C-alpha positions as a Markdown table, in Angstrom:
| # | Residue | x | y | z |
|---|---|---|---|---|
| 1 | Met | -54.0 | -5.5 | 30.7 |
| 2 | Ser | -51.2 | -7.4 | 32.4 |
| 3 | Gly | -47.7 | -6.7 | 33.7 |
| 4 | Ile | -44.3 | -8.3 | 34.0 |
| 5 | Tyr | -42.2 | -7.8 | 37.1 |
| 6 | Ile | -38.4 | -8.7 | 36.8 |
| 7 | His | -36.7 | -9.2 | 40.2 |
| 8 | Ile | -33.0 | -8.3 | 40.1 |
| 9 | Pro | -31.6 | -10.1 | 43.2 |
| 10 | Phe | -28.4 | -8.1 | 43.7 |
| 11 | Cys | -27.3 | -5.1 | 45.9 |
| 12 | Lys | -24.0 | -3.4 | 46.5 |
| 13 | Gln | -24.6 | -3.6 | 50.2 |
| 14 | Ala | -27.4 | -4.6 | 52.6 |
| 15 | Cys | -29.6 | -1.9 | 54.0 |
| 16 | His | -30.2 | -2.5 | 57.7 |
| 17 | Tyr | -34.0 | -2.5 | 57.4 |
| 18 | Cys | -34.4 | -4.7 | 54.3 |
| 19 | Asp | -35.8 | -8.2 | 54.3 |
| 20 | Phe | -36.2 | -8.6 | 50.5 |
| 21 | His | -34.4 | -11.3 | 48.6 |
| 22 | Phe | -30.9 | -10.2 | 47.3 |
| 23 | Ser | -27.2 | -11.1 | 47.3 |
| 24 | Thr | -24.3 | -8.7 | 47.7 |
| 25 | Ser | -22.1 | -11.0 | 45.6 |
| 26 | Met | -22.2 | -10.1 | 41.8 |
| 27 | Lys | -20.4 | -13.3 | 40.8 |
| 28 | Lys | -23.5 | -14.8 | 39.2 |
| 29 | Lys | -24.9 | -11.6 | 37.7 |
| 30 | Asp | -24.1 | -12.6 | 34.0 |
| 31 | Glu | -25.6 | -16.1 | 34.6 |
| 32 | Met | -28.6 | -14.6 | 36.3 |
| 33 | Val | -29.4 | -12.2 | 33.4 |
| 34 | Leu | -29.4 | -15.2 | 30.9 |
| 35 | Ala | -31.6 | -17.2 | 33.3 |
| 36 | Leu | -34.1 | -14.3 | 33.6 |
| 37 | Ala | -34.3 | -14.1 | 29.8 |
| 38 | Lys | -34.9 | -17.8 | 29.6 |
| 39 | Glu | -37.7 | -17.7 | 32.2 |
| 40 | Ile | -39.3 | -14.8 | 30.3 |
| 41 | Gly | -39.5 | -17.2 | 27.3 |
| 42 | Met | -40.5 | -20.3 | 29.3 |
| 43 | Arg | -43.6 | -18.5 | 30.6 |
| 44 | Lys | -44.8 | -16.8 | 27.4 |
| 45 | Asn | -48.0 | -18.9 | 27.2 |
| 46 | Glu | -48.8 | -18.7 | 30.9 |
| 47 | Phe | -51.8 | -16.3 | 30.7 |
| 48 | Asn | -52.4 | -16.7 | 26.9 |
| 49 | Leu | -50.6 | -13.4 | 26.6 |
| 50 | Leu | -49.7 | -14.0 | 23.0 |
| 51 | Asp | -53.3 | -13.7 | 21.9 |
| 52 | Ser | -53.2 | -10.1 | 20.7 |
| 53 | Ala | -56.9 | -10.2 | 19.9 |
| 54 | Gln | -57.5 | -10.2 | 23.7 |
| 55 | Ser | -56.5 | -6.7 | 24.8 |
| 56 | Asp | -56.8 | -7.9 | 28.4 |
| 57 | Asn | -53.9 | -10.1 | 27.8 |
| 58 | Gln | -51.4 | -7.6 | 26.5 |
| 59 | Ile | -48.5 | -6.4 | 28.5 |
| 60 | Glu | -49.0 | -2.9 | 29.7 |
| 61 | Thr | -46.1 | -2.5 | 32.2 |
| 62 | Ile | -42.6 | -3.9 | 32.6 |
| 63 | Tyr | -41.1 | -3.3 | 36.1 |
| 64 | Phe | -37.5 | -3.9 | 37.1 |
| 65 | Gly | -37.5 | -4.3 | 40.9 |
| 66 | Gly | -35.2 | -5.8 | 43.5 |
| 67 | Gly | -32.7 | -5.8 | 45.0 |
| 68 | Thr | -31.1 | -3.0 | 43.0 |
| 69 | Pro | -31.9 | -3.2 | 39.3 |
| 70 | Ser | -29.6 | -0.3 | 38.5 |
| 71 | Val | -26.6 | -2.6 | 39.2 |
| 72 | Leu | -27.4 | -4.0 | 35.7 |
| 73 | Ser | -25.7 | -2.4 | 32.7 |
| 74 | Asn | -27.9 | -0.6 | 30.2 |
| 75 | Glu | -27.1 | -3.4 | 27.7 |
| 76 | Glu | -28.4 | -6.0 | 30.2 |
| 77 | Ile | -31.6 | -4.0 | 30.8 |
| 78 | Asn | -32.2 | -3.5 | 27.1 |
| 79 | Phe | -31.6 | -7.2 | 26.5 |
| 80 | Leu | -34.3 | -8.2 | 29.0 |
| 81 | Ile | -36.8 | -5.7 | 27.6 |
| 82 | Ala | -36.1 | -7.1 | 24.1 |
| 83 | Glu | -36.9 | -10.6 | 25.5 |
| 84 | Val | -40.2 | -9.4 | 26.7 |
| 85 | Tyr | -41.1 | -7.9 | 23.3 |
| 86 | Lys | -39.9 | -11.1 | 21.6 |
| 87 | Asn | -42.2 | -13.4 | 23.7 |
| 88 | Tyr | -45.3 | -11.3 | 24.5 |
| 89 | Thr | -47.7 | -8.8 | 22.9 |
| 90 | Val | -46.9 | -5.4 | 24.4 |
| 91 | Val | -49.1 | -2.4 | 24.1 |
| 92 | Glu | -47.9 | 0.6 | 22.0 |
| 93 | Asn | -46.7 | 2.8 | 24.9 |
| 94 | Pro | -46.0 | 0.6 | 28.0 |
| 95 | Glu | -44.8 | 1.9 | 31.3 |
| 96 | Ile | -41.3 | 0.6 | 31.8 |
| 97 | Thr | -39.9 | 1.3 | 35.2 |
| 98 | Leu | -36.4 | 0.9 | 36.6 |
| 99 | Glu | -35.8 | 1.0 | 40.3 |
| 100 | Ala | -32.5 | 2.8 | 40.8 |
| 101 | Asn | -30.2 | 4.0 | 43.6 |
| 102 | Pro | -28.6 | 7.4 | 43.5 |
| 103 | Asp | -25.1 | 6.0 | 43.6 |
| 104 | Asp | -25.8 | 4.2 | 40.3 |
| 105 | Leu | -27.2 | 7.3 | 38.5 |
| 106 | Ser | -24.2 | 9.3 | 37.2 |
| 107 | Ser | -25.0 | 12.0 | 34.7 |
| 108 | Glu | -23.7 | 9.7 | 31.9 |
| 109 | Arg | -25.8 | 6.8 | 33.1 |
| 110 | Ile | -29.0 | 8.9 | 33.3 |
| 111 | Phe | -28.4 | 10.2 | 29.7 |
| 112 | Glu | -27.8 | 6.6 | 28.4 |
| 113 | Leu | -31.0 | 5.4 | 30.2 |
| 114 | Ser | -33.0 | 8.3 | 28.6 |
| 115 | Lys | -32.1 | 6.9 | 25.2 |
| 116 | Ser | -33.4 | 3.4 | 26.2 |
| 117 | Gln | -37.0 | 2.2 | 26.4 |
| 118 | Ile | -37.0 | 2.9 | 30.2 |
| 119 | Asn | -39.5 | 5.7 | 30.6 |
| 120 | Arg | -40.0 | 5.8 | 34.4 |
| 121 | Leu | -37.4 | 5.9 | 37.1 |
| 122 | Ser | -38.2 | 5.0 | 40.7 |
| 123 | Ile | -35.3 | 6.4 | 42.8 |
| 124 | Gly | -34.5 | 5.1 | 46.3 |
| 125 | Ile | -33.6 | 8.3 | 48.1 |
| 126 | Gln | -35.1 | 7.4 | 51.5 |
| 127 | Ser | -33.7 | 10.6 | 53.2 |
| 128 | Phe | -31.6 | 13.7 | 52.3 |
| 129 | Tyr | -29.9 | 13.6 | 55.7 |
| 130 | Glu | -26.5 | 12.0 | 56.1 |
| 131 | Asp | -27.1 | 10.5 | 59.5 |
| 132 | Asp | -30.3 | 8.8 | 58.4 |
| 133 | Leu | -28.6 | 7.3 | 55.4 |
| 134 | Gln | -25.8 | 6.0 | 57.6 |
| 135 | Leu | -28.2 | 4.6 | 60.1 |
| 136 | Met | -30.0 | 2.7 | 57.3 |
| 137 | Asn | -26.7 | 1.6 | 55.7 |
| 138 | Arg | -27.6 | 3.1 | 52.3 |
| 139 | Ala | -24.9 | 3.0 | 49.6 |
| 140 | His | -25.4 | 6.6 | 48.6 |
| 141 | Asn | -24.8 | 9.9 | 50.4 |
| 142 | Ser | -26.9 | 13.1 | 50.5 |
| 143 | Ala | -24.9 | 14.9 | 47.8 |
| 144 | Glu | -25.5 | 11.9 | 45.4 |
| 145 | Ala | -29.2 | 12.0 | 46.2 |
| 146 | Ile | -29.4 | 15.7 | 45.2 |
| 147 | His | -27.1 | 15.3 | 42.2 |
| 148 | Cys | -29.0 | 12.4 | 40.7 |
| 149 | Leu | -32.4 | 14.2 | 41.0 |
| 150 | Lys | -31.0 | 17.3 | 39.3 |
| 151 | Glu | -29.7 | 15.2 | 36.4 |
| 152 | Ala | -32.7 | 12.8 | 36.2 |
| 153 | Thr | -35.2 | 15.6 | 35.9 |
| 154 | Lys | -33.4 | 16.9 | 32.8 |
| 155 | Tyr | -34.1 | 13.8 | 30.9 |
| 156 | Phe | -37.1 | 12.0 | 32.5 |
| 157 | Asp | -40.6 | 13.4 | 33.1 |
| 158 | Asn | -42.0 | 10.4 | 34.9 |
| 159 | Ile | -39.9 | 10.0 | 38.1 |
| 160 | Ser | -40.9 | 8.6 | 41.5 |
| 161 | Leu | -38.8 | 8.8 | 44.6 |
| 162 | Asp | -38.9 | 6.8 | 47.9 |
| 163 | Leu | -38.8 | 8.5 | 51.3 |
| 164 | Ile | -38.8 | 6.8 | 54.7 |
| 165 | Tyr | -40.3 | 8.4 | 57.8 |
| 166 | Gly | -40.4 | 7.4 | 61.5 |
| 167 | Ile | -36.6 | 7.1 | 61.6 |
| 168 | Pro | -35.2 | 7.3 | 65.2 |
| 169 | Gly | -34.0 | 10.8 | 65.9 |
| 170 | Met | -35.9 | 12.4 | 63.0 |
| 171 | Ser | -37.9 | 15.4 | 64.2 |
| 172 | Asp | -41.0 | 16.7 | 62.6 |
| 173 | Glu | -39.0 | 19.6 | 61.2 |
| 174 | Met | -36.5 | 17.3 | 59.6 |
| 175 | Trp | -39.2 | 15.3 | 58.1 |
| 176 | Lys | -40.9 | 18.4 | 56.7 |
| 177 | Gln | -37.5 | 19.4 | 55.2 |
| 178 | Asn | -37.1 | 16.0 | 53.5 |
| 179 | Ile | -40.5 | 16.4 | 51.9 |
| 180 | Glu | -39.8 | 20.0 | 50.8 |
| 181 | Thr | -36.4 | 19.0 | 49.3 |
| 182 | Ala | -38.2 | 16.3 | 47.3 |
| 183 | Leu | -40.9 | 18.7 | 46.1 |
| 184 | Ser | -38.2 | 21.3 | 45.0 |
| 185 | Phe | -37.3 | 19.0 | 42.1 |
| 186 | Gly | -40.9 | 18.9 | 40.7 |
| 187 | Ile | -41.1 | 15.1 | 41.1 |
| 188 | Pro | -44.6 | 13.9 | 40.1 |
| 189 | His | -44.7 | 10.8 | 42.3 |
| 190 | Ile | -43.6 | 10.0 | 45.8 |
| 191 | Ser | -43.7 | 6.7 | 47.6 |
| 192 | Ser | -43.2 | 6.9 | 51.4 |
| 193 | Tyr | -43.1 | 4.2 | 54.1 |
| 194 | Ala | -42.7 | 4.1 | 57.8 |
| 195 | Leu | -39.4 | 2.5 | 58.9 |
| 196 | Thr | -40.4 | -1.0 | 60.0 |
| 197 | Val | -38.3 | -3.4 | 61.9 |
| 198 | Glu | -38.5 | -6.9 | 60.3 |
| 199 | Pro | -37.2 | -10.0 | 62.0 |
| 200 | Lys | -33.7 | -11.2 | 61.2 |
| 201 | Thr | -32.6 | -7.8 | 59.8 |
| 202 | Ala | -29.5 | -5.9 | 60.9 |
| 203 | Leu | -31.9 | -3.2 | 62.2 |
| 204 | Arg | -33.6 | -5.6 | 64.5 |
| 205 | Lys | -30.2 | -6.7 | 65.9 |
| 206 | Leu | -29.0 | -3.1 | 66.3 |
| 207 | Ile | -32.2 | -2.3 | 68.3 |
| 208 | Asp | -31.9 | -5.4 | 70.4 |
| 209 | Thr | -28.3 | -4.5 | 71.3 |
| 210 | Gly | -29.2 | -1.0 | 72.2 |
| 211 | Lys | -27.3 | 0.7 | 69.4 |
| 212 | Ile | -30.3 | 2.2 | 67.8 |
| 213 | Ala | -33.6 | 3.3 | 69.4 |
| 214 | Glu | -36.8 | 1.5 | 68.5 |
| 215 | Pro | -38.9 | 3.5 | 66.0 |
| 216 | Gln | -42.0 | 5.0 | 67.7 |
| 217 | Asp | -45.5 | 4.5 | 66.3 |
| 218 | Glu | -46.6 | 7.9 | 67.5 |
| 219 | Val | -43.7 | 9.6 | 65.7 |
| 220 | Ala | -44.4 | 7.7 | 62.5 |
| 221 | Ser | -48.1 | 8.4 | 62.7 |
| 222 | Asn | -47.4 | 12.2 | 63.0 |
| 223 | His | -44.9 | 12.1 | 60.1 |
| 224 | Phe | -47.6 | 10.3 | 58.0 |
| 225 | Leu | -50.1 | 13.1 | 58.8 |
| 226 | Ile | -47.5 | 15.8 | 57.8 |
| 227 | Leu | -46.8 | 13.9 | 54.6 |
| 228 | Val | -50.4 | 13.6 | 53.6 |
| 229 | Glu | -51.2 | 17.2 | 54.3 |
| 230 | Thr | -48.1 | 18.6 | 52.6 |
| 231 | Leu | -48.4 | 16.5 | 49.5 |
| 232 | Gln | -52.1 | 17.1 | 49.0 |
| 233 | Lys | -51.5 | 20.9 | 49.3 |
| 234 | Asn | -49.0 | 20.5 | 46.5 |
| 235 | Gly | -51.4 | 18.9 | 44.1 |
| 236 | Phe | -50.6 | 15.2 | 44.8 |
| 237 | Ile | -53.4 | 12.6 | 44.9 |
| 238 | His | -53.1 | 10.1 | 47.8 |
| 239 | Tyr | -54.1 | 7.2 | 45.7 |
| 240 | Glu | -52.7 | 4.4 | 47.8 |
| 241 | Leu | -51.7 | 4.3 | 51.5 |
| 242 | Ser | -48.0 | 4.8 | 50.7 |
| 243 | Asn | -48.2 | 6.4 | 47.3 |
| 244 | Phe | -48.9 | 9.9 | 46.1 |
| 245 | Gly | -49.0 | 11.0 | 42.4 |
| 246 | Lys | -49.9 | 14.0 | 40.4 |
| 247 | Glu | -52.7 | 13.6 | 37.9 |
| 248 | Asn | -51.7 | 11.0 | 35.2 |
| 249 | Tyr | -48.6 | 9.9 | 37.1 |
| 250 | Phe | -49.9 | 7.1 | 39.2 |
| 251 | Ser | -47.7 | 3.9 | 39.0 |
| 252 | Lys | -49.5 | 1.7 | 36.4 |
| 253 | Asn | -47.5 | -1.3 | 37.6 |
| 254 | Asn | -48.4 | -1.0 | 41.3 |
| 255 | Ser | -52.0 | 0.1 | 40.5 |
| 256 | Ala | -52.4 | -3.2 | 38.6 |
| 257 | Tyr | -51.5 | -5.1 | 41.8 |
| 258 | Trp | -54.0 | -3.2 | 43.8 |
| 259 | Leu | -56.8 | -3.6 | 41.2 |
| 260 | Gly | -56.3 | -7.4 | 41.0 |
| 261 | Lys | -54.9 | -7.5 | 37.5 |
| 262 | Lys | -52.7 | -10.4 | 36.2 |
| 263 | Tyr | -49.0 | -10.2 | 36.4 |
| 264 | Ile | -46.0 | -12.5 | 35.9 |
| 265 | Gly | -43.0 | -12.3 | 38.3 |
| 266 | Ile | -39.7 | -13.2 | 36.8 |
| 267 | Gly | -36.6 | -14.1 | 38.9 |
| 268 | Pro | -35.8 | -15.5 | 42.3 |
| 269 | Ser | -38.5 | -14.7 | 44.9 |
| 270 | Ala | -40.8 | -13.0 | 42.4 |
| 271 | His | -44.6 | -13.4 | 42.8 |
| 272 | Ser | -47.2 | -14.0 | 40.0 |
| 273 | Tyr | -51.0 | -13.8 | 39.9 |
| 274 | Asp | -53.5 | -14.9 | 37.3 |
| 275 | Gly | -56.7 | -14.0 | 38.9 |
| 276 | Glu | -57.3 | -17.4 | 40.5 |
| 277 | Lys | -53.9 | -18.6 | 41.8 |
| 278 | Arg | -50.8 | -17.0 | 43.2 |
| 279 | Gly | -47.3 | -18.2 | 42.5 |
| 280 | Trp | -43.8 | -17.5 | 43.9 |
| 281 | Asn | -40.4 | -18.4 | 42.7 |
| 282 | Ile | -37.8 | -19.9 | 45.0 |
| 283 | Ala | -35.9 | -17.3 | 47.0 |
| 284 | Asn | -32.4 | -18.7 | 46.4 |
| 285 | Asn | -30.2 | -17.6 | 43.6 |
| 286 | Ser | -28.2 | -20.8 | 43.2 |
| 287 | Leu | -31.3 | -23.1 | 43.2 |
| 288 | Tyr | -33.2 | -20.7 | 40.9 |
| 289 | Leu | -30.3 | -20.8 | 38.4 |
| 290 | Lys | -30.0 | -24.6 | 38.6 |
| 291 | Ser | -33.7 | -25.1 | 38.0 |
| 292 | Ile | -33.9 | -22.7 | 35.0 |
| 293 | Gln | -30.8 | -24.4 | 33.5 |
| 294 | Glu | -32.7 | -27.7 | 33.8 |
| 295 | Asn | -35.8 | -26.2 | 32.1 |
| 296 | Ile | -37.8 | -26.4 | 35.3 |
| 297 | Leu | -39.8 | -23.4 | 36.5 |
| 298 | Pro | -38.8 | -23.0 | 40.2 |
| 299 | Ile | -42.3 | -21.9 | 41.2 |
| 300 | Glu | -44.8 | -22.9 | 43.9 |
| 301 | Thr | -48.5 | -22.0 | 43.5 |
| 302 | Glu | -51.6 | -21.9 | 45.6 |
| 303 | Ile | -55.2 | -21.6 | 44.4 |
| 304 | Leu | -56.9 | -18.8 | 46.2 |
| 305 | Ser | -60.1 | -19.7 | 48.1 |
| 306 | Lys | -63.1 | -17.4 | 48.0 |
| 307 | Ser | -62.1 | -16.1 | 51.5 |
| 308 | Asp | -58.5 | -15.5 | 50.3 |
| 309 | Arg | -59.7 | -13.4 | 47.4 |
| 310 | Tyr | -62.2 | -11.5 | 49.6 |
| 311 | Asn | -59.5 | -10.7 | 52.1 |
| 312 | Glu | -57.1 | -9.5 | 49.4 |
| 313 | Tyr | -59.7 | -7.3 | 48.0 |
| 314 | Ile | -60.5 | -5.8 | 51.5 |
| 315 | Met | -56.8 | -5.2 | 52.1 |
| 316 | Thr | -56.0 | -3.6 | 48.7 |
| 317 | Gly | -59.3 | -1.8 | 48.4 |
| 318 | Leu | -59.0 | 0.0 | 51.8 |
| 319 | Arg | -55.4 | 1.0 | 51.0 |
| 320 | Thr | -56.4 | 2.8 | 47.7 |
| 321 | Ile | -58.4 | 5.7 | 46.5 |
| 322 | Trp | -60.9 | 3.3 | 44.9 |
| 323 | Gly | -62.0 | 1.8 | 48.2 |
| 324 | Val | -64.1 | -1.4 | 48.7 |
| 325 | Ser | -67.2 | -1.6 | 46.5 |
| 326 | Leu | -70.0 | -3.2 | 48.5 |
| 327 | Asp | -71.7 | -4.0 | 45.2 |
| 328 | Arg | -68.7 | -5.9 | 44.1 |
| 329 | Ile | -68.6 | -7.8 | 47.4 |
| 330 | Glu | -72.2 | -8.9 | 46.9 |
| 331 | Lys | -71.8 | -9.9 | 43.2 |
| 332 | Glu | -68.4 | -11.6 | 43.5 |
| 333 | Phe | -68.6 | -13.1 | 47.0 |
| 334 | Gly | -72.3 | -13.2 | 47.9 |
| 335 | Leu | -74.6 | -11.9 | 50.6 |
| 336 | Glu | -72.9 | -13.9 | 53.4 |
| 337 | Tyr | -69.7 | -11.9 | 52.9 |
| 338 | Leu | -71.5 | -8.6 | 52.5 |
| 339 | Asp | -73.5 | -9.2 | 55.8 |
| 340 | Tyr | -70.3 | -10.2 | 57.5 |
| 341 | Leu | -68.5 | -7.0 | 56.3 |
| 342 | Lys | -71.3 | -4.8 | 57.4 |
| 343 | Lys | -71.3 | -6.3 | 60.9 |
| 344 | Gln | -67.5 | -6.2 | 61.3 |
| 345 | Val | -67.1 | -2.6 | 60.0 |
| 346 | Gln | -69.7 | -1.0 | 62.3 |
| 347 | Lys | -67.3 | -0.3 | 65.1 |
| 348 | Phe | -64.9 | 1.5 | 62.7 |
| 349 | Leu | -67.8 | 3.5 | 61.3 |
| 350 | Asn | -68.8 | 4.5 | 64.9 |
| 351 | Asp | -65.2 | 5.6 | 65.6 |
| 352 | Asp | -65.0 | 7.7 | 62.4 |
| 353 | Leu | -62.1 | 5.6 | 61.0 |
| 354 | Val | -64.0 | 4.6 | 57.8 |
| 355 | Phe | -67.1 | 5.9 | 55.9 |
| 356 | Ile | -69.4 | 4.6 | 53.2 |
| 357 | Glu | -70.2 | 6.8 | 50.3 |
| 358 | Asn | -72.0 | 5.7 | 47.1 |
| 359 | Tyr | -71.9 | 2.2 | 48.5 |
| 360 | Ile | -68.0 | 2.3 | 48.6 |
| 361 | Leu | -66.1 | 1.8 | 51.8 |
| 362 | Lys | -63.1 | 4.0 | 52.4 |
| 363 | Pro | -60.9 | 5.1 | 55.4 |
| 364 | Thr | -61.3 | 8.6 | 56.8 |
| 365 | Ala | -58.3 | 10.9 | 57.1 |
| 366 | Lys | -58.0 | 9.7 | 60.7 |
| 367 | Gly | -58.3 | 6.0 | 59.7 |
| 368 | Lys | -55.7 | 6.0 | 56.9 |
| 369 | Phe | -52.6 | 5.3 | 59.0 |
| 370 | Leu | -54.5 | 2.4 | 60.6 |
| 371 | Thr | -55.7 | 0.9 | 57.4 |
| 372 | Asp | -53.9 | -2.4 | 57.6 |
| 373 | Gly | -55.1 | -3.1 | 61.2 |
| 374 | Ile | -58.7 | -2.2 | 60.2 |
| 375 | Ala | -58.5 | -4.5 | 57.1 |
| 376 | Ser | -57.3 | -7.5 | 59.2 |
| 377 | Asp | -60.3 | -7.0 | 61.5 |
| 378 | Leu | -62.6 | -7.2 | 58.4 |
| 379 | Phe | -61.0 | -10.4 | 57.1 |
| 380 | Tyr | -63.3 | -13.4 | 56.7 |
| 381 | Leu | -61.9 | -16.5 | 58.3 |
| 382 | Asn | -63.4 | -19.7 | 57.0 |
| 383 | Leu | -61.4 | -22.6 | 58.3 |
| 384 | Glu | -63.3 | -25.2 | 56.3 |
| 385 | Glu | -62.1 | -23.9 | 52.9 |
């Protein structure tokens, strides 16, 4: 199965922590929607996805990400979904996700969306505290967050919400309350991330000028442990480092990334993967539009070396419930890579940060928060490739 990701590069305002590609000017929105539709058609034969005889090449997920996809009208969203159906073979009941912000989700809008083919909402709550939302420069307030969840749960069964932890000034009790508030709505999926300070963001500047305190790793680590414990007690499965889902509510779109499935990324800055090479569209709205209008795909690609593919598998495998299969390492990459992995991982086994069970490598509860650092120490560096 394969997926299509559609990047909507517009936001009402810039969150202080965000380094994704977007514009706060909506002037080119109509033009952009037409360009996205055109790119969907231009790439229809890319992975031989029209061959319905090959079930592996059918579209299983459509994901509207961004930016803020909910700035599009329902008509624009439906138009883009129709373009996917027109150009690709889509499975009978695909997962179609819309990322949305609470300020875009009025009662009327939610009801309208429930009548569309969108069957999963991913709502960017981030926090239920007013001070946190203002610190992050979110476009919504706490009341809007509560209201949209009350309304969304009336019409949608499959809902995910985002929460951010490790925010300066957020106590353990405040964090626990954020989680409890989310749980009170019966949401079946939660994605949660530590507040990270990316270069060239407003947050970096506010910290450098002393207006906001630097997030503390120790606080974030403790919040993470609280998150894992609380959600697991409430029947959530911790299936990826930042993602928790009830049974049958894992994100099919995101799981496809982690399991190395093919996907096509549509829109400025969107990434694609076909199993052997990775591609990325230009991260500039004007240049993207110009290129599409000239019938040129604005994409750069790189063929992944064996080391690249091994490293990606180590990174994604360690972050997920599926772990890293030592059998797969041997079959796909060879004994040289398996021996290297066994040698590199020994110190983490000794420190009880990872364990091997049924020939599958996974992080321990203690090692989960350190997964990315552990993975980087297991990467295979072959400068000759």
